[in-house]
C-alpha positions as CSV (number, residue, x, y, z in Angstrom):
1,M,0.1,0.1,-0.2
2,K,1.3,3.4,-1.0
3,H,2.2,6.0,1.7
4,P,-0.7,8.6,1.8
5,A,1.6,11.4,0.8
6,V,2.7,9.6,-2.3
7,R,-1.1,9.2,-3.1
8,L,-1.8,12.9,-2.3
9,S,1.0,13.7,-4.6
10,A,-0.1,11.6,-7.5
11,L,-3.8,13.1,-7.1
12,F,-2.4,16.5,-7.1
13,F,-0.5,15.6,-10.3
14,L,-3.6,14.3,-12.0
15,L,-5.6,17.4,-11.1
16,T,-3.0,19.5,-12.2
17,I,-3.1,18.0,-15.7
18,V,-6.8,18.2,-15.9
19,A,-6.8,21.8,-14.8
20,S,-4.2,22.6,-17.4
21,A,-6.1,20.8,-20.0
22,Q,-9.4,22.7,-19.0
23,D,-7.2,25.8,-19.2
24,V,-6.1,25.3,-22.6
25,A,-9.5,24.3,-23.7
26,S,-11.0,27.2,-22.2
27,F,-8.2,29.4,-23.9
28,E,-8.9,27.8,-27.3
29,R,-12.7,28.7,-26.9
30,R,-11.9,32.4,-26.1
31,T,-9.5,32.8,-28.9
32,T,-10.8,33.8,-32.5
33,V,-8.4,33.7,-35.5
34,K,-9.5,35.7,-38.5
35,K,-7.7,36.3,-41.8
36,L,-9.3,39.4,-43.4
37,P,-9.8,39.6,-47.3
38,N,-6.7,42.2,-47.5
39,G,-4.5,39.3,-46.0
40,L,-4.3,40.7,-42.5
41,T,-4.7,38.1,-39.6
42,V,-6.4,39.3,-36.6
43,I,-6.1,37.1,-33.4
44,V,-8.4,38.1,-30.4
45,L,-8.3,36.6,-26.9
46,E,-11.6,37.4,-24.8
47,R,-10.3,38.0,-21.3
48,P,-12.8,40.0,-19.3
49,E,-11.2,39.7,-16.0
50,A,-10.2,43.5,-15.9
51,P,-11.5,46.5,-18.0
52,V,-8.5,46.8,-20.3
53,F,-6.9,45.4,-23.2
54,S,-3.6,44.8,-24.9
55,F,-2.5,44.7,-28.4
56,F,0.6,43.6,-30.3
57,T,1.1,44.2,-33.8
58,H,3.7,42.1,-35.6
59,V,5.3,43.2,-38.9
60,D,7.3,40.5,-40.8
61,A,10.0,42.9,-41.6
62,G,13.2,43.5,-39.7
63,S,16.9,44.4,-40.4
64,V,17.3,41.4,-42.9
65,Q,15.0,43.4,-45.2
66,D,17.2,46.4,-45.0
67,P,18.5,47.3,-48.6
68,M,22.5,47.1,-48.8
69,G,23.9,50.3,-48.1
70,K,20.8,51.4,-46.0
71,T,21.0,49.2,-42.8
72,G,19.0,50.4,-40.1
73,L,15.9,51.4,-42.4
74,A,13.6,49.0,-40.7
75,H,14.5,50.3,-37.3
76,M,14.3,53.9,-38.4
77,F,10.7,53.4,-39.8
78,E,9.9,52.0,-36.3
79,H,10.5,55.5,-35.0
80,M,8.6,56.9,-37.7
81,A,5.5,55.2,-36.7
82,F,5.2,57.4,-33.7
83,K,5.6,60.6,-35.6
84,G,1.8,60.8,-36.5
85,T,-0.2,60.9,-39.7
86,D,-1.7,63.4,-42.2
87,K,-4.4,64.2,-39.3
88,I,-2.3,63.7,-36.2
89,G,0.8,65.5,-35.5
90,T,0.1,68.4,-38.0
91,K,-1.0,72.0,-37.9
92,N,-1.5,72.4,-41.5
93,Y,-0.9,69.0,-43.6
94,P,-1.0,70.5,-47.1
95,A,1.4,72.9,-46.3
96,E,3.5,70.5,-44.3
97,K,3.4,68.0,-47.2
98,A,4.7,70.5,-49.8
99,A,7.5,71.5,-47.1
100,L,8.7,68.0,-46.6
101,A,8.8,67.6,-50.4
102,K,11.1,70.6,-50.5
103,V,13.5,68.9,-47.9
104,E,13.5,65.9,-49.9
105,T,14.5,67.7,-52.8
106,A,17.1,69.6,-50.9
107,Y,18.7,66.5,-49.2
108,A,19.0,64.6,-52.7
109,A,21.1,67.6,-53.9
110,Y,23.2,67.8,-50.9
111,I,23.8,64.0,-50.7
112,A,24.8,64.0,-54.7
113,E,27.4,66.7,-54.2
114,R,28.8,65.3,-50.8
115,D,29.2,61.8,-52.2
116,K,30.9,62.9,-55.4
117,T,34.3,61.2,-55.6
118,I,35.7,63.5,-58.0
119,G,35.1,67.2,-58.5
120,R,33.2,67.9,-55.2
121,D,32.9,71.7,-54.6
122,E,33.2,72.4,-51.1
123,N,31.4,75.9,-51.1
124,K,28.7,74.6,-53.1
125,L,28.2,71.6,-50.7
126,K,28.1,74.2,-47.7
127,E,25.4,76.1,-49.6
128,L,23.4,72.8,-50.2
129,E,23.6,71.5,-46.7
130,K,22.4,75.0,-45.4
131,A,19.4,75.0,-47.9
132,W,18.4,71.4,-46.8
133,K,18.7,72.5,-43.1
134,D,16.6,75.6,-43.7
135,A,14.0,73.3,-45.3
136,I,13.8,71.4,-42.4
137,V,13.4,74.4,-40.1
138,E,10.4,75.6,-42.5
139,A,8.5,72.0,-42.3
140,D,9.1,71.8,-38.8
141,K,6.8,74.9,-38.3
142,Y,3.7,72.7,-39.2
143,V,4.8,69.9,-36.7
144,K,2.9,69.2,-33.3
145,P,5.4,67.3,-31.6
146,N,4.5,63.8,-29.9
147,E,0.9,64.3,-30.6
148,F,0.4,60.6,-31.4
149,G,1.9,59.6,-28.0
150,E,0.1,62.4,-26.1
151,I,-3.3,61.2,-27.4
152,V,-2.7,57.7,-26.3
153,E,-1.3,58.7,-22.9
154,R,-4.3,61.2,-22.3
155,E,-6.8,58.3,-23.2
156,G,-5.4,56.1,-20.6
157,G,-2.9,54.2,-22.8
158,E,-0.1,52.4,-20.9
159,G,3.3,50.8,-22.1
160,M,3.5,52.3,-25.6
161,N,6.7,50.9,-27.2
162,A,8.1,49.1,-30.2
163,N,11.0,47.0,-31.2
164,T,12.9,45.9,-34.4
165,S,15.0,42.9,-34.6
166,D,16.6,40.8,-37.7
167,D,13.3,39.4,-38.8
168,E,10.3,41.4,-37.4
169,T,9.1,44.8,-36.0
170,N,6.6,44.8,-33.2
171,Y,4.2,47.7,-31.8
172,F,2.2,47.4,-28.6
173,Y,0.4,49.1,-25.6
174,S,-2.6,48.9,-23.4
175,F,-5.7,50.8,-23.2
176,P,-9.0,50.7,-21.2
177,S,-11.6,48.6,-22.9
178,N,-13.9,51.6,-23.7
179,R,-11.1,53.1,-25.9
180,L,-11.2,50.0,-28.4
181,E,-12.7,52.2,-31.3
182,L,-10.1,54.9,-30.8
183,W,-7.3,52.2,-30.5
184,A,-8.5,50.7,-34.0
185,Y,-8.6,54.3,-35.5
186,L,-5.0,55.2,-34.3
187,E,-3.5,52.0,-35.3
188,S,-5.1,52.0,-38.6
189,E,-4.1,55.7,-39.4
190,R,-0.4,55.2,-38.5
191,F,-0.2,52.1,-40.9
192,L,-2.2,53.6,-43.7
193,H,-1.0,57.3,-43.6
194,P,2.4,57.6,-42.0
195,V,4.1,60.8,-42.5
196,M,8.0,61.1,-42.3
197,R,8.3,64.2,-40.3
198,E,11.2,65.1,-38.2
199,F,13.1,62.3,-40.0
200,Y,16.5,63.7,-40.0
201,K,16.0,64.9,-36.4
202,E,15.1,61.5,-35.6
203,R,17.9,59.9,-37.5
204,D,20.2,61.8,-35.1
205,V,18.7,60.2,-32.2
206,V,19.2,56.7,-33.9
207,Q,22.9,57.7,-34.3
208,E,23.4,58.6,-30.8
209,E,21.6,55.3,-29.8
210,R,24.3,53.5,-31.9
211,R,27.4,55.6,-30.3
212,M,25.8,54.6,-26.8
213,R,24.8,51.0,-27.2
214,T,27.9,49.8,-29.9
215,D,30.5,52.5,-30.7
216,S,31.1,53.4,-27.2
217,S,30.4,49.9,-25.6
218,P,33.3,47.3,-25.7
219,I,30.6,44.5,-25.3
220,G,28.4,46.2,-27.9
221,R,31.1,46.2,-30.3
222,L,32.4,42.7,-29.6
223,I,28.9,41.3,-30.2
224,E,28.5,43.2,-33.5
225,Q,31.9,42.0,-35.0
226,F,30.9,38.6,-33.9
227,V,27.7,38.4,-35.5
228,T,29.2,40.2,-38.6
229,A,31.7,37.4,-38.8
230,S,29.6,34.6,-38.2
231,F,26.9,35.7,-40.5
232,Q,29.1,36.8,-43.8
233,A,27.0,35.3,-46.3
234,H,23.6,35.9,-44.6
235,P,21.6,39.3,-44.0
236,Y,21.8,38.6,-40.3
237,H,25.4,40.2,-40.4
238,R,23.7,43.6,-40.7
239,P,23.3,45.6,-37.3
240,T,19.5,46.4,-36.6
241,V,20.6,49.8,-35.6
242,G,22.6,50.2,-38.8
243,W,26.0,51.0,-39.9
244,M,27.0,54.7,-39.1
245,S,27.8,55.3,-42.7
246,D,24.4,54.1,-43.6
247,L,22.9,56.2,-40.9
248,N,24.3,59.4,-42.5
249,S,22.8,58.7,-46.1
250,F,19.4,57.4,-46.2
251,S,16.5,59.6,-46.5
252,A,12.7,59.9,-45.6
253,T,12.1,58.8,-49.1
254,D,14.0,55.5,-48.5
255,A,11.8,54.9,-45.3
256,Q,8.6,55.6,-47.3
257,Q,9.6,53.1,-49.7
258,F,10.6,50.6,-47.1
259,F,7.1,51.1,-45.5
260,D,5.4,50.9,-49.1
261,Q,7.0,47.4,-49.6
262,Y,6.7,45.7,-46.3
263,Y,3.9,47.4,-44.4
264,I,1.3,45.5,-46.2
265,P,-1.6,43.8,-44.7
266,S,-0.5,40.2,-45.8
267,N,2.7,40.8,-44.0
268,M,1.0,41.8,-40.7
269,V,-0.7,40.2,-37.7
270,I,-2.6,42.0,-35.2
271,A,-3.3,40.3,-31.7
272,V,-5.7,41.8,-29.2
273,A,-6.1,40.3,-25.7
274,G,-8.7,41.7,-22.7
275,D,-12.0,42.7,-22.1
276,V,-13.2,42.7,-25.6
277,K,-15.2,40.8,-27.9
278,A,-14.0,39.3,-31.3
279,S,-17.4,40.2,-32.7
280,E,-16.6,43.8,-32.1
281,T,-12.8,44.0,-32.3
282,I,-12.5,42.4,-35.9
283,P,-15.0,44.6,-37.7
284,L,-13.2,47.8,-36.3
285,V,-9.9,46.5,-37.7
286,A,-11.4,45.5,-40.9
287,K,-12.8,49.0,-41.6
């Protein structure tokens, strides 16, 4: 005859297995997976324990998709996704759009002269650089800084952040459940109508990020060199934050092209969990 403690242990183990099976079954019943006609996949887990919900938008694009000579572009667009839209973050979008176009034209002229290997005119280069920076100042007059994040925070949002890795880019935060419609609007707007405003200012931020995490960090440099040597024949050798030479060259136009190519519905998955109903959430996302 087995000792009572052994029998209790076996019983506890059995109950744990049963409870776990019931929990998995409950999880499956409360989870809805829907692929929309445009290719976007939506996953909804109904979990009404508290009046909040969280979401996670996964984009199947990371530094592996960075074009050669433009490493860090996937990470750069991640930053741009917080800069607002043609409705959020602007005082006058038609005027801002025209001003941003002038920034790109001026930058292209500056880069063309700067990168000449023969016959570069230093005086002309200074003039072109000044024209580019003056165009940025003009475009900045129409910006409402950080308006996207301020809306999220004002309406009760928490934990707004994102990350980029070799193979993916992800966006996430949490909202009160009565802000579901606002969430759907904000997220659809920033992935349907992003604006590459304050691009070169943000590029400076990314350059400083690289200096801190890699260039000024012995461990950071060691890891980057190890990965570069390990994946010489594979795109994994590209640093997510980008090479400094590339961070000094790519443009807002490049970021827009990256977005147009990879931020398409069939390349994205949105997961929502919390006090929401699939019957309400999926139609909002599908709009």
